[in-house]
MOPAC internal coordinates of N, CA, C and O (Angstrom, degrees):
PM7 1SCF
backbone

  N    0.0000 0     0.00 0     0.00 0    0    0    0
  C    1.4891 1     0.00 0     0.00 0    1    0    0
  C    1.5172 1   110.92 1     0.00 0    2    1    0
  O    1.2310 1   121.43 1   -25.44 1    3    2    1
  N    1.2448 1   114.88 1   154.56 1    3    2    1
  C    1.4795 1   121.65 1   178.91 1    5    3    2
  C    1.5137 1   110.62 1   -75.99 1    6    5    3
  O    1.2310 1   121.31 1   -33.44 1    7    6    5
  N    1.3555 1   115.10 1   146.56 1    7    6    5
  C    1.4592 1   116.56 1   179.70 1    9    7    6
  C    1.5496 1   112.78 1   -71.43 1   10    9    7
  O    1.2310 1   120.30 1   147.38 1   11   10    9
  N    1.3054 1   117.03 1   -32.62 1   11   10    9
  C    1.4477 1   118.63 1  -176.03 1   13   11   10
  C    1.5382 1   111.58 1  -145.29 1   14   13   11
  O    1.2310 1   121.58 1   -51.98 1   15   14   13
  N    1.3058 1   114.58 1   128.02 1   15   14   13
  C    1.4546 1   120.80 1  -171.38 1   17   15   14
  C    1.5278 1   107.75 1  -127.12 1   18   17   15
  O    1.2310 1   121.53 1   -38.67 1   19   18   17
  N    1.3307 1   114.69 1   141.33 1   19   18   17
  C    1.4835 1   120.49 1   172.64 1   21   19   18
  C    1.5232 1   108.96 1  -112.20 1   22   21   19
  O    1.2310 1   119.97 1   -49.16 1   23   22   21
  N    1.3294 1   117.67 1   130.84 1   23   22   21
  C    1.4181 1   123.75 1   174.60 1   25   23   22
  C    1.5358 1   108.81 1  -121.32 1   26   25   23
  O    1.2310 1   118.83 1   -87.39 1   27   26   25
  N    1.2891 1   119.83 1    92.61 1   27   26   25
  C    1.4614 1   121.58 1   178.28 1   29   27   26
  C    1.5655 1   110.89 1   -86.39 1   30   29   27
  O    1.2310 1   121.32 1   -36.30 1   31   30   29
  N    1.2707 1   115.09 1   143.70 1   31   30   29
  C    1.4971 1   120.19 1   173.97 1   33   31   30
  C    1.5055 1   106.87 1  -143.61 1   34   33   31
  O    1.2310 1   121.57 1    -1.58 1   35   34   33
  N    1.3061 1   114.60 1   178.42 1   35   34   33
  C    1.4753 1   117.82 1  -175.72 1   37   35   34
  C    1.4658 1   113.37 1  -113.45 1   38   37   35
  O    1.2310 1   119.75 1  -179.99 1   39   38   37
  N    1.3268 1   118.09 1     0.01 1   39   38   37
  C    1.4361 1   122.51 1  -178.40 1   41   39   38
  C    1.5033 1   110.93 1  -121.01 1   42   41   39
  O    1.2310 1   118.93 1   -51.09 1   43   42   41
  N    1.3151 1   119.64 1   128.91 1   43   42   41
  C    1.4553 1   124.00 1  -179.34 1   45   43   42
  C    1.5524 1   108.77 1   -63.64 1   46   45   43
  O    1.2310 1   120.39 1   144.23 1   47   46   45
  N    1.3657 1   116.86 1   -35.77 1   47   46   45
  C    1.4462 1   118.57 1   177.33 1   49   47   46
  C    1.5164 1   110.41 1   -62.44 1   50   49   47
  O    1.2310 1   119.65 1   141.61 1   51   50   49
  N    1.3037 1   118.28 1   -38.39 1   51   50   49
  C    1.4510 1   124.44 1  -179.43 1   53   51   50
  C    1.5692 1   108.49 1   -64.81 1   54   53   51
  O    1.2310 1   120.10 1   139.07 1   55   54   53
  N    1.3031 1   117.41 1   -40.93 1   55   54   53
  C    1.4611 1   122.41 1   176.80 1   57   55   54
  C    1.5123 1   109.35 1   -56.82 1   58   57   55
  O    1.2310 1   121.10 1   133.02 1   59   58   57
  N    1.3429 1   115.51 1   -46.98 1   59   58   57
  C    1.4841 1   120.62 1  -177.51 1   61   59   58
  C    1.5647 1   112.22 1   -67.46 1   62   61   59
  O    1.2310 1   121.38 1   138.31 1   63   62   61
  N    1.3512 1   114.96 1   -41.69 1   63   62   61
  C    1.4828 1   118.57 1   179.52 1   65   63   62
  C    1.5361 1   111.17 1   -64.29 1   66   65   63
  O    1.2310 1   120.99 1   130.96 1   67   66   65
  N    1.3260 1   115.71 1   -49.04 1   67   66   65
  C    1.4729 1   119.12 1   179.73 1   69   67   66
  C    1.5311 1   109.66 1   -58.62 1   70   69   67
  O    1.2310 1   120.83 1   138.05 1   71   70   69
  N    1.3619 1   116.02 1   -41.95 1   71   70   69
  C    1.4399 1   117.70 1  -179.88 1   73   71   70
  C    1.5119 1   111.19 1   -63.18 1   74   73   71
  O    1.2310 1   118.98 1   138.62 1   75   74   73
  N    1.2728 1   119.54 1   -41.38 1   75   74   73
  C    1.4365 1   121.70 1   178.24 1   77   75   74
  C    1.5532 1   112.19 1   -55.72 1   78   77   75
  O    1.2310 1   121.32 1   134.39 1   79   78   77
  N    1.2798 1   115.07 1   -45.61 1   79   78   77
  C    1.5002 1   118.94 1   179.14 1   81   79   78
  C    1.5309 1   112.74 1   -69.60 1   82   81   79
  O    1.2310 1   120.38 1   136.68 1   83   82   81
  N    1.3378 1   116.89 1   -43.32 1   83   82   81
  C    1.4530 1   120.36 1  -172.17 1   85   83   82
  C    1.5037 1   115.16 1   -80.39 1   86   85   83
  O    1.2310 1   119.89 1   148.85 1   87   86   85
  N    1.3278 1   117.82 1   -31.15 1   87   86   85
  C    1.4715 1   120.74 1  -173.11 1   89   87   86
  C    1.5612 1   113.63 1   -65.64 1   90   89   87
  O    1.2310 1   120.81 1   166.25 1   91   90   89
  N    1.3198 1   116.05 1   -13.75 1   91   90   89
  C    1.4651 1   118.97 1  -179.02 1   93   91   90
  C    1.5464 1   109.77 1   -74.64 1   94   93   91
  O    1.2310 1   120.19 1   152.69 1   95   94   93
  N    1.3517 1   117.24 1   -27.31 1   95   94   93
  C    1.4578 1   120.62 1  -174.70 1   97   95   94
  C    1.5384 1   112.84 1  -117.92 1   98   97   95
  O    1.2310 1   121.15 1   161.65 1   99   98   97
  N    1.3354 1   115.41 1   -18.35 1   99   98   97
  C    1.4740 1   118.49 1  -176.56 1  101   99   98
  C    1.4959 1   112.17 1  -131.12 1  102  101   99
  O    1.2310 1   121.31 1   -20.59 1  103  102  101
  N    1.3090 1   115.10 1   159.41 1  103  102  101
  C    1.5055 1   120.39 1   177.56 1  105  103  102
  C    1.5328 1   106.27 1   -84.83 1  106  105  103
  O    1.2310 1   122.18 1   -79.12 1  107  106  105
  N    1.3255 1   113.43 1   100.88 1  107  106  105
  C    1.4626 1   118.85 1  -175.32 1  109  107  106
  C    1.5473 1   112.84 1  -106.51 1  110  109  107
  O    1.2310 1   121.60 1   -25.78 1  111  110  109
  N    1.3072 1   114.55 1   154.22 1  111  110  109
  C    1.4552 1   119.95 1   171.16 1  113  111  110
  C    1.5419 1   104.36 1  -128.83 1  114  113  111
  O    1.2310 1   119.15 1   -61.04 1  115  114  113
  N    1.3009 1   119.24 1   118.96 1  115  114  113
  C    1.4434 1   123.92 1   175.36 1  117  115  114
  C    1.5454 1   105.03 1  -104.27 1  118  117  115
  O    1.2310 1   121.82 1   -53.67 1  119  118  117
  N    1.3318 1   114.12 1   126.33 1  119  118  117
  C    1.4698 1   118.07 1  -176.11 1  121  119  118
  C    1.5575 1   108.66 1  -143.10 1  122  121  119
  O    1.2310 1   123.11 1   -41.00 1  123  122  121
  N    1.3440 1   111.64 1   139.00 1  123  122  121
  C    1.4808 1   116.73 1   178.90 1  125  123  122
  C    1.5546 1   105.08 1  -152.96 1  126  125  123
  O    1.2310 1   123.20 1    -7.76 1  127  126  125
  N    1.2851 1   111.48 1   172.24 1  127  126  125
  C    1.5128 1   118.09 1   177.56 1  129  127  126
  C    1.5082 1   112.31 1   -64.64 1  130  129  127
  O    1.2310 1   118.56 1   162.41 1  131  130  129
  N    1.3139 1   120.36 1   -17.59 1  131  130  129
  C    1.4906 1   121.88 1   178.13 1  133  131  130
  C    1.4897 1   113.09 1   -76.08 1  134  133  131
  O    1.2310 1   119.56 1   164.44 1  135  134  133
  N    1.3143 1   118.45 1   -15.56 1  135  134  133
  C    1.4779 1   120.04 1   178.65 1  137  135  134
  C    1.5142 1   111.98 1   -65.59 1  138  137  135
  O    1.2310 1   119.13 1   -40.98 1  139  138  137
  N    1.2852 1   119.27 1   139.02 1  139  138  137
  C    1.4383 1   119.87 1   175.86 1  141  139  138
  C    1.5520 1   108.55 1   -60.30 1  142  141  139
  O    1.2310 1   120.99 1   -27.22 1  143  142  141
  N    1.3159 1   115.72 1   152.78 1  143  142  141
  C    1.4579 1   122.41 1  -174.63 1  145  143  142
  C    1.5038 1   111.78 1   -53.03 1  146  145  143
  O    1.2310 1   120.60 1   134.12 1  147  146  145
  N    1.3249 1   116.46 1   -45.88 1  147  146  145
  C    1.4398 1   121.30 1  -178.35 1  149  147  146
  C    1.5728 1   111.48 1   -61.49 1  150  149  147
  O    1.2310 1   120.56 1   141.75 1  151  150  149
  N    1.2911 1   116.53 1   -38.25 1  151  150  149
  C    1.4404 1   122.67 1  -179.41 1  153  151  150
  C    1.5822 1   108.30 1   -71.42 1  154  153  151
  O    1.2310 1   120.79 1   139.69 1  155  154  153
  N    1.2780 1   116.09 1   -40.31 1  155  154  153
  C    1.4735 1   119.72 1   178.14 1  157  155  154
  C    1.5351 1   110.17 1   -62.67 1  158  157  155
  O    1.2310 1   121.20 1   136.11 1  159  158  157
  N    1.2939 1   115.31 1   -43.89 1  159  158  157
  C    1.5004 1   120.28 1  -179.06 1  161  159  158
  C    1.5080 1   109.88 1   -62.25 1  162  161  159
  O    1.2310 1   120.51 1   136.72 1  163  162  161
  N    1.3343 1   116.64 1   -43.28 1  163  162  161
  C    1.4522 1   122.91 1   179.60 1  165  163  162
  C    1.5325 1   110.87 1   -62.04 1  166  165  163
  O    1.2310 1   120.99 1   137.28 1  167  166  165
  N    1.3590 1   115.71 1   -42.72 1  167  166  165
  C    1.4337 1   121.38 1  -178.26 1  169  167  166
  C    1.5282 1   110.83 1   -70.03 1  170  169  167
  O    1.2310 1   120.62 1   141.31 1  171  170  169
  N    1.3184 1   116.42 1   -38.69 1  171  170  169
  C    1.4747 1   120.08 1   176.97 1  173  171  170
  C    1.5122 1   111.89 1   -65.87 1  174  173  171
  O    1.2310 1   120.31 1   145.43 1  175  174  173
  N    1.3214 1   117.00 1   -34.57 1  175  174  173
  C    1.4971 1   119.90 1   176.40 1  177  175  174
  C    1.5225 1   109.21 1   -68.74 1  178  177  175
  O    1.2310 1   118.70 1   141.52 1  179  178  177
  N    1.3055 1   120.08 1   -38.48 1  179  178  177
  C    1.4516 1   123.37 1   175.16 1  181  179  178
  C    1.5569 1   110.30 1   -60.66 1  182  181  179
  O    1.2310 1   121.03 1   137.03 1  183  182  181
  N    1.3429 1   115.64 1   -42.97 1  183  182  181
  C    1.4651 1   120.91 1  -179.72 1  185  183  182
  C    1.5171 1   107.85 1   -65.03 1  186  185  183
  O    1.2310 1   118.91 1   131.97 1  187  186  185
  N    1.3231 1   119.69 1   -48.03 1  187  186  185
  C    1.4785 1   123.34 1  -177.51 1  189  187  186
  C    1.5671 1   110.15 1   -60.17 1  190  189  187
  O    1.2310 1   120.90 1   147.33 1  191  190  189
  N    1.3605 1   115.89 1   -32.67 1  191  190  189
  C    1.4567 1   119.08 1  -177.53 1  193  191  190
  C    1.5190 1   110.60 1   -87.32 1  194  193  191
  O    1.2310 1   120.34 1   177.57 1  195  194  193
  N    1.3503 1   116.95 1    -2.43 1  195  194  193
  C    1.4843 1   119.59 1   178.92 1  197  195  194
  C    1.4699 1   114.84 1    78.66 1  198  197  195
  O    1.2310 1   119.30 1  -160.02 1  199  198  197
  N    1.3216 1   118.95 1    19.98 1  199  198  197
  C    1.4804 1   122.73 1  -177.50 1  201  199  198
  C    1.5442 1   109.11 1   -90.62 1  202  201  199
  O    1.2310 1   121.81 1  -115.64 1  203  202  201
  N    1.3094 1   114.13 1    64.36 1  203  202  201
  C    1.5098 1   118.14 1   178.79 1  205  203  202
  C    1.4923 1   106.50 1  -166.63 1  206  205  203
  O    1.2310 1   121.45 1   -19.14 1  207  206  205
  N    1.3507 1   114.83 1   160.86 1  207  206  205
  C    1.4539 1   122.56 1   169.51 1  209  207  206
  C    1.5017 1   108.58 1  -113.77 1  210  209  207
  O    1.2310 1   120.94 1   142.24 1  211  210  209
  N    1.3928 1   115.80 1   -37.76 1  211  210  209
  C    1.4650 1   119.89 1  -178.08 1  213  211  210
  C    1.5375 1   110.46 1  -134.01 1  214  213  211
  O    1.2310 1   121.93 1   -48.71 1  215  214  213
  N    1.3334 1   113.91 1   131.29 1  215  214  213
  C    1.4521 1   119.64 1   169.91 1  217  215  214
  C    1.5055 1   109.57 1  -105.23 1  218  217  215
  O    1.2310 1   121.16 1   -53.65 1  219  218  217
  N    1.3083 1   115.39 1   126.35 1  219  218  217
  C    1.4492 1   122.19 1   177.39 1  221  219  218
  C    1.5372 1   105.02 1  -113.58 1  222  221  219
  O    1.2310 1   120.31 1   -55.43 1  223  222  221
  N    1.3154 1   117.01 1   124.57 1  223  222  221
  C    1.4561 1   118.57 1  -174.56 1  225  223  222
  C    1.5220 1   110.86 1  -152.24 1  226  225  223
  O    1.2310 1   121.28 1   -21.30 1  227  226  225
  N    1.3043 1   115.16 1   158.70 1  227  226  225
  C    1.4878 1   117.17 1   170.60 1  229  227  226
  C    1.5560 1   106.50 1   -75.14 1  230  229  227
  O    1.2310 1   121.98 1   -36.77 1  231  230  229
  N    1.3008 1   113.82 1   143.23 1  231  230  229
  C    1.4830 1   119.78 1  -179.62 1  233  231  230
  C    1.5208 1   109.50 1   -62.16 1  234  233  231
  O    1.2310 1   120.95 1   144.16 1  235  234  233
  N    1.3677 1   115.79 1   -35.84 1  235  234  233
  C    1.4599 1   118.90 1  -179.80 1  237  235  234
  C    1.5292 1   110.93 1   -61.08 1  238  237  235
  O    1.2310 1   119.97 1   139.57 1  239  238  237
  N    1.3113 1   117.66 1   -40.43 1  239  238  237
  C    1.4454 1   120.21 1  -178.28 1  241  239  238
  C    1.5214 1   109.91 1   -77.26 1  242  241  239
  O    1.2310 1   120.28 1   137.42 1  243  242  241
  N    1.3000 1   117.08 1   -42.58 1  243  242  241
  C    1.4654 1   121.39 1  -173.61 1  245  243  242
  C    1.5282 1   113.35 1   -94.61 1  246  245  243
  O    1.2310 1   119.98 1  -176.36 1  247  246  245
  N    1.3110 1   117.65 1     3.64 1  247  246  245
  C    1.4550 1   120.65 1  -174.69 1  249  247  246
  C    1.5019 1   111.27 1   -70.90 1  250  249  247
  O    1.2310 1   118.40 1   121.38 1  251  250  249
  N    1.3221 1   120.66 1   -58.62 1  251  250  249
  C    1.4246 1   123.38 1  -173.37 1  253  251  250
  C    1.4972 1   110.84 1  -118.61 1  254  253  251
  O    1.2310 1   120.35 1   -29.30 1  255  254  253
  N    1.2952 1   116.94 1   150.70 1  255  254  253
  C    1.4635 1   122.13 1   173.30 1  257  255  254
  C    1.4871 1   116.68 1    82.46 1  258  257  255
  O    1.2310 1   119.82 1   179.02 1  259  258  257
  N    1.3457 1   117.94 1    -0.98 1  259  258  257
  C    1.4809 1   121.40 1   177.10 1  261  259  258
  C    1.5229 1   106.52 1  -104.72 1  262  261  259
  O    1.2310 1   120.69 1   -55.05 1  263  262  261
  N    1.2858 1   116.29 1   124.95 1  263  262  261
  C    1.4639 1   121.10 1  -179.15 1  265  263  262
  C    1.5051 1   110.95 1  -120.14 1  266  265  263
  O    1.2310 1   119.26 1   -77.29 1  267  266  265
  N    1.3008 1   119.02 1   102.71 1  267  266  265
  C    1.4631 1   123.68 1  -179.80 1  269  267  266
  C    1.5389 1   107.72 1  -126.89 1  270  269  267
  O    1.2310 1   122.10 1   -60.04 1  271  270  269
  N    1.3340 1   113.59 1   119.96 1  271  270  269
  C    1.5051 1   118.35 1  -177.33 1  273  271  270
  C    1.5281 1   113.51 1   -82.91 1  274  273  271
  O    1.2310 1   118.87 1   167.70 1  275  274  273
  N    1.2862 1   119.76 1   -12.30 1  275  274  273
  C    1.4503 1   121.71 1  -171.35 1  277  275  274
  C    1.5127 1   114.28 1   -88.40 1  278  277  275
  O    1.2310 1   118.06 1   171.43 1  279  278  277
  N    1.2776 1   121.30 1    -8.57 1  279  278  277
  C    1.4663 1   122.82 1  -173.50 1  281  279  278
  C    1.5422 1   110.40 1   -71.32 1  282  281  279
  O    1.2310 1   120.21 1   -49.13 1  283  282  281
  N    1.3440 1   117.20 1   130.87 1  283  282  281
  C    1.4295 1   122.09 1  -176.15 1  285  283  282
  C    1.5128 1   114.69 1  -116.56 1  286  285  283
  O    1.2310 1   121.12 1   157.86 1  287  286  285
  N    1.2891 1   115.47 1   -22.14 1  287  286  285
  C    1.4721 1   119.64 1  -167.96 1  289  287  286
  C    1.5265 1   109.32 1  -141.72 1  290  289  287
  O    1.2310 1   121.43 1   -38.58 1  291  290  289
  N    1.3423 1   114.87 1   141.42 1  291  290  289
  C    1.4348 1   122.57 1   179.61 1  293  291  290
  C    1.5428 1   109.43 1  -121.00 1  294  293  291
  O    1.2310 1   120.50 1   -45.35 1  295  294  293
  N    1.2942 1   116.65 1   134.65 1  295  294  293
  C    1.4673 1   122.13 1   172.30 1  297  295  294
  C    1.5123 1   107.82 1  -113.55 1  298  297  295
  O    1.2310 1   120.29 1   -61.82 1  299  298  297
  N    1.3224 1   117.05 1   118.18 1  299  298  297
  C    1.4772 1   121.25 1   173.99 1  301  299  298
  C    1.5506 1   105.69 1   -93.96 1  302  301  299
  O    1.2310 1   120.99 1   -69.39 1  303  302  301
  N    1.2870 1   115.71 1   110.61 1  303  302  301
  C    1.5099 1   118.55 1  -173.30 1  305  303  302
  C    1.5444 1   109.19 1  -124.68 1  306  305  303
  O    1.2310 1   120.06 1  -173.09 1  307  306  305
  N    1.3243 1   117.49 1     6.91 1  307  306  305
  C    1.4463 1   123.00 1  -176.24 1  309  307  306
  C    1.5386 1   106.85 1  -128.70 1  310  309  307
  O    1.2310 1   119.38 1   -49.06 1  311  310  309
  N    1.3102 1   118.78 1   130.94 1  311  310  309
  C    1.4823 1   119.26 1  -175.30 1  313  311  310
  C    1.5351 1   113.37 1   -73.63 1  314  313  311
  O    1.2310 1   120.08 1   -50.04 1  315  314  313
  N    1.3054 1   117.45 1   129.96 1  315  314  313
  C    1.4801 1   122.87 1   172.83 1  317  315  314
  C    1.5272 1   106.35 1  -157.28 1  318  317  315
  O    1.2310 1   121.29 1   -16.36 1  319  318  317
  N    1.3303 1   115.15 1   163.64 1  319  318  317
  C    1.4644 1   118.87 1  -179.37 1  321  319  318
  C    1.5051 1   114.04 1  -123.98 1  322  321  319
  O    1.2310 1   119.68 1   164.19 1  323  322  321
  N    1.3388 1   118.22 1   -15.81 1  323  322  321
  C    1.4202 1   121.78 1  -173.61 1  325  323  322
  C    1.5471 1   112.74 1   -63.43 1  326  325  323
  O    1.2310 1   120.71 1   -61.69 1  327  326  325
  N    1.2904 1   116.25 1   118.31 1  327  326  325
  C    1.4850 1   122.88 1  -178.16 1  329  327  326
  C    1.4678 1   112.21 1   -58.95 1  330  329  327
  O    1.2310 1   119.31 1   138.77 1  331  330  329
  N    1.4028 1   118.92 1   -41.23 1  331  330  329
  C    1.3967 1   123.01 1  -179.66 1  333  331  330
  C    1.5578 1   112.98 1   -57.26 1  334  333  331
  O    1.2310 1   121.85 1   138.16 1  335  334  333
  N    1.3031 1   114.07 1   -41.84 1  335  334  333
  C    1.5116 1   118.51 1   178.27 1  337  335  334
  C    1.5058 1   109.00 1   -66.18 1  338  337  335
  O    1.2310 1   119.22 1   138.72 1  339  338  337
  N    1.3050 1   119.09 1   -41.28 1  339  338  337
  C    1.4543 1   119.40 1  -179.43 1  341  339  338
  C    1.5286 1   111.41 1   -65.60 1  342  341  339
  O    1.2310 1   120.56 1   139.25 1  343  342  341
  N    1.3172 1   116.53 1   -40.75 1  343  342  341
  C    1.4547 1   121.24 1   176.31 1  345  343  342
  C    1.5683 1   109.69 1   -57.21 1  346  345  343
  O    1.2310 1   121.56 1   137.13 1  347  346  345
  N    1.3256 1   114.63 1   -42.87 1  347  346  345
  C    1.4690 1   117.64 1  -178.40 1  349  347  346
  C    1.4967 1   111.00 1   -65.82 1  350  349  347
  O    1.2310 1   120.36 1   133.24 1  351  350  349
  N    1.3562 1   116.92 1   -46.76 1  351  350  349
  C    1.4817 1   120.19 1   176.49 1  353  351  350
  C    1.5394 1   113.44 1   -58.06 1  354  353  351
  O    1.2310 1   120.60 1   135.80 1  355  354  353
  N    1.2955 1   116.46 1   -44.20 1  355  354  353
  C    1.4698 1   119.54 1   178.22 1  357  355  354
  C    1.4994 1   113.02 1   -63.43 1  358  357  355
  O    1.2310 1   122.05 1   143.55 1  359  358  357
  N    1.2998 1   113.69 1   -36.45 1  359  358  357
  C    1.4753 1   121.64 1   177.37 1  361  359  358
  C    1.5450 1   111.16 1   -60.07 1  362  361  359
  O    1.2310 1   119.87 1   150.98 1  363  362  361
  N    1.3046 1   117.86 1   -29.02 1  363  362  361
  C    1.4646 1   121.46 1  -179.71 1  365  363  362
  C    1.4916 1   112.65 1   -67.00 1  366  365  363
  O    1.2310 1   119.68 1   150.63 1  367  366  365
  N    1.3405 1   118.22 1   -29.37 1  367  366  365
  C    1.4739 1   121.30 1  -176.83 1  369  367  366
  C    1.5240 1   111.03 1  -104.63 1  370  369  367
  O    1.2310 1   117.98 1  -175.49 1  371  370  369
  N    1.3084 1   121.46 1     4.51 1  371  370  369
  C    1.4636 1   123.09 1   178.82 1  373  371  370
  C    1.5161 1   113.58 1   -91.89 1  374  373  371
  O    1.2310 1   119.95 1  -176.11 1  375  374  373
  N    1.3216 1   117.70 1     3.89 1  375  374  373
  C    1.4550 1   119.54 1  -173.84 1  377  375  374
  C    1.5235 1   112.95 1   -93.40 1  378  377  375
  O    1.2310 1   120.45 1   171.59 1  379  378  377
  N    1.3446 1   116.75 1    -8.41 1  379  378  377
  C    1.4519 1   116.71 1  -174.71 1  381  379  378
  C    1.5518 1   113.64 1   -81.92 1  382  381  379
  O    1.2310 1   121.44 1   171.19 1  383  382  381
  N    1.3486 1   114.86 1    -8.81 1  383  382  381
  C    1.4291 1   120.74 1  -179.02 1  385  383  382
  C    1.5378 1   112.04 1    87.38 1  386  385  383
  O    1.2310 1   120.22 1   170.81 1  387  386  385
  N    1.2873 1   117.18 1    -9.19 1  387  386  385
  C    1.5108 1   120.75 1   176.72 1  389  387  386
  C    1.5039 1   107.65 1   -96.56 1  390  389  387
  O    1.2310 1   121.20 1   -24.25 1  391  390  389
  N    1.3300 1   115.31 1   155.75 1  391  390  389
  C    1.5258 1   118.32 1   178.23 1  393  391  390
  C    1.5202 1   107.32 1   -61.87 1  394  393  391
  O    1.2310 1   119.60 1   -47.10 1  395  394  393
  N    1.3452 1   118.37 1   132.90 1  395  394  393
  C    1.4367 1   120.08 1   179.07 1  397  395  394
  C    1.4786 1   113.34 1   -69.41 1  398  397  395
  O    1.2310 1   121.29 1   -34.73 1  399  398  397
  N    1.3048 1   115.14 1   145.27 1  399  398  397
  C    1.4957 1   122.43 1   177.74 1  401  399  398
  C    1.5121 1   106.65 1  -115.90 1  402  401  399
  O    1.2310 1   120.04 1   -54.17 1  403  402  401
  N    1.3425 1   117.53 1   125.83 1  403  402  401
  C    1.4738 1   121.12 1  -177.65 1  405  403  402
  C    1.5257 1   109.89 1  -124.36 1  406  405  403
  O    1.2310 1   120.41 1   -52.49 1  407  406  405
  N    1.2611 1   116.83 1   127.51 1  407  406  405
  C    1.5004 1   123.15 1   170.76 1  409  407  406
  C    1.5000 1   106.60 1  -108.18 1  410  409  407
  O    1.2310 1   121.78 1   -63.29 1  411  410  409
  N    1.3311 1   114.20 1   116.71 1  411  410  409
  C    1.5035 1   117.86 1  -179.35 1  413  411  410
  C    1.5113 1   106.14 1  -119.11 1  414  413  411
  O    1.2310 1   121.52 1   -63.80 1  415  414  413
  N    1.3329 1   114.69 1   116.20 1  415  414  413
  C    1.4165 1   121.53 1  -176.26 1  417  415  414
  C    1.5549 1   111.90 1   -82.45 1  418  417  415
  O    1.2310 1   122.34 1   -50.01 1  419  418  417
  N    1.3099 1   113.13 1   129.99 1  419  418  417
  C    1.4771 1   121.38 1  -176.56 1  421  419  418
  C    1.4892 1   109.37 1  -108.64 1  422  421  419
  O    1.2310 1   120.28 1   -49.56 1  423  422  421
  N    1.3129 1   117.07 1   130.44 1  423  422  421
  C    1.4787 1   122.73 1   174.79 1  425  423  422
  C    1.5066 1   105.22 1  -108.67 1  426  425  423
  O    1.2310 1   119.96 1   -91.00 1  427  426  425
  N    1.3292 1   117.67 1    89.00 1  427  426  425
  C    1.4754 1   119.85 1  -176.39 1  429  427  426
  C    1.4822 1   113.42 1   -78.74 1  430  429  427
  O    1.2310 1   119.11 1   173.14 1  431  430  429
  N    1.3013 1   119.30 1    -6.86 1  431  430  429
  C    1.4745 1   123.26 1  -178.93 1  433  431  430
  C    1.5593 1   110.14 1   -82.42 1  434  433  431
  O    1.2310 1   120.24 1   162.77 1  435  434  433
  N    1.3336 1   117.15 1   -17.23 1  435  434  433
  C    1.4651 1   120.56 1   179.04 1  437  435  434
  C    1.5198 1   106.25 1  -113.87 1  438  437  435
  O    1.2310 1   121.37 1   -67.74 1  439  438  437
  N    1.3372 1   114.99 1   112.26 1  439  438  437
  C    1.5091 1   119.46 1  -174.86 1  441  439  438
  C    1.5064 1   111.69 1   -52.50 1  442  441  439
  O    1.2310 1   118.44 1   134.81 1  443  442  441
  N    1.3071 1   120.57 1   -45.19 1  443  442  441
  C    1.4353 1   123.33 1  -175.76 1  445  443  442
  C    1.5668 1   111.11 1   -60.37 1  446  445  443
  O    1.2310 1   121.07 1   135.32 1  447  446  445
  N    1.3648 1   115.55 1   -44.68 1  447  446  445
  C    1.4642 1   120.47 1   178.20 1  449  447  446
  C    1.4979 1   112.41 1   -66.55 1  450  449  447
  O    1.2310 1   121.25 1   141.02 1  451  450  449
  N    1.3579 1   115.22 1   -38.98 1  451  450  449
  C    1.4314 1   118.95 1  -179.13 1  453  451  450
  C    1.5280 1   110.61 1   -68.75 1  454  453  451
  O    1.2310 1   119.18 1   145.48 1  455  454  453
  N    1.2833 1   119.16 1   -34.52 1  455  454  453
  C    1.4664 1   124.25 1   177.89 1  457  455  454
  C    1.5441 1   107.80 1   -64.32 1  458  457  455
  O    1.2310 1   119.91 1   138.63 1  459  458  457
  N    1.3304 1   117.77 1   -41.37 1  459  458  457
  C    1.4751 1   119.14 1   178.33 1  461  459  458
  C    1.5591 1   113.32 1   -66.87 1  462  461  459
  O    1.2310 1   122.15 1   140.83 1  463  462  461
  N    1.3318 1   113.49 1   -39.17 1  463  462  461
  C    1.4728 1   116.89 1   176.06 1  465  463  462
  C    1.5326 1   110.23 1   -62.38 1  466  465  463
  O    1.2310 1   119.65 1   138.61 1  467  466  465
  N    1.3337 1   118.28 1   -41.39 1  467  466  465
  C    1.4536 1   119.12 1  -179.94 1  469  467  466
  C    1.5250 1   110.80 1   -63.75 1  470  469  467
  O    1.2310 1   120.03 1   144.61 1  471  470  469
  N    1.3484 1   117.54 1   -35.39 1  471  470  469
  C    1.4587 1   118.85 1   176.32 1  473  471  470
  C    1.5359 1   110.64 1   -65.15 1  474  473  471
  O    1.2310 1   119.48 1   138.23 1  475  474  473
  N    1.3085 1   118.61 1   -41.77 1  475  474  473
  C    1.4792 1   121.57 1   177.92 1  477  475  474
  C    1.5416 1   107.83 1   -63.10 1  478  477  475
  O    1.2310 1   121.32 1   139.04 1  479  478  477
  N    1.3339 1   115.08 1   -40.96 1  479  478  477
  C    1.4961 1   117.61 1  -176.98 1  481  479  478
  C    1.4731 1   111.30 1   -63.65 1  482  481  479
  O    1.2310 1   119.21 1   147.17 1  483  482  481
  N    1.3168 1   119.12 1   -32.83 1  483  482  481
  C    1.4929 1   121.38 1   174.85 1  485  483  482
  C    1.5136 1   110.41 1   -58.08 1  486  485  483
  O    1.2310 1   120.04 1   138.81 1  487  486  485
  N    1.3124 1   117.53 1   -41.19 1  487  486  485
  C    1.4669 1   121.86 1   178.49 1  489  487  486
  C    1.5229 1   109.65 1   -67.31 1  490  489  487
  O    1.2310 1   120.03 1   136.98 1  491  490  489
  N    1.3501 1   117.55 1   -43.02 1  491  490  489
  C    1.4559 1   119.45 1   177.33 1  493  491  490
  C    1.5180 1   113.49 1   -56.59 1  494  493  491
  O    1.2310 1   121.19 1   139.42 1  495  494  493
  N    1.3907 1   115.33 1   -40.58 1  495  494  493
  C    1.4119 1   122.57 1   175.96 1  497  495  494
  C    1.5243 1   112.60 1   -61.12 1  498  497  495
  O    1.2310 1   120.17 1   140.69 1  499  498  497
  N    1.3185 1   117.28 1   -39.31 1  499  498  497
  C    1.4673 1   120.95 1   176.26 1  501  499  498
  C    1.5377 1   110.33 1   -62.26 1  502  501  499
  O    1.2310 1   120.88 1   140.99 1  503  502  501
  N    1.3130 1   115.93 1   -39.01 1  503  502  501
  C    1.4888 1   120.95 1  -177.50 1  505  503  502
  C    1.5976 1   110.03 1   -65.82 1  506  505  503
  O    1.2310 1   121.02 1   144.74 1  507  506  505
  N    1.3024 1   115.66 1   -35.26 1  507  506  505
  C    1.4177 1   121.30 1  -177.09 1  509  507  506
  C    1.5380 1   112.88 1   -70.06 1  510  509  507
  O    1.2310 1   119.23 1   158.40 1  511  510  509
  N    1.3013 1   119.08 1   -21.60 1  511  510  509
  C    1.4706 1   124.05 1  -175.56 1  513  511  510
  C    1.4738 1   110.87 1   -78.48 1  514  513  511
  O    1.2310 1   120.10 1   180.00 1  515  514  513

């Protein structure tokens, strides 16, 4: 298993649901802009000290201005197609000095979600060249 994983999503409800499932087996930190300032500061301190296995956050909150060198792995579990957002998420896990590992979940049964995955996949193919 990876030492440090980032799971960005775009819905605060999704952050909470994922955290409910994952916190039973992993050391998780769920963080979003809805957290009171004191709670956010405490969670960011935990993150800076490396006291986590998985960070679950809204992309809006965790997108810019957060600098964590320890992240090794990215799970894309929310459908989107915007290349700029993908670049930003990948950038979060490229700071550890290790090759980034990305798990991108594809829902091929829903055409709209599958189309978004294919758009992200085009960007992945550009990265491989």
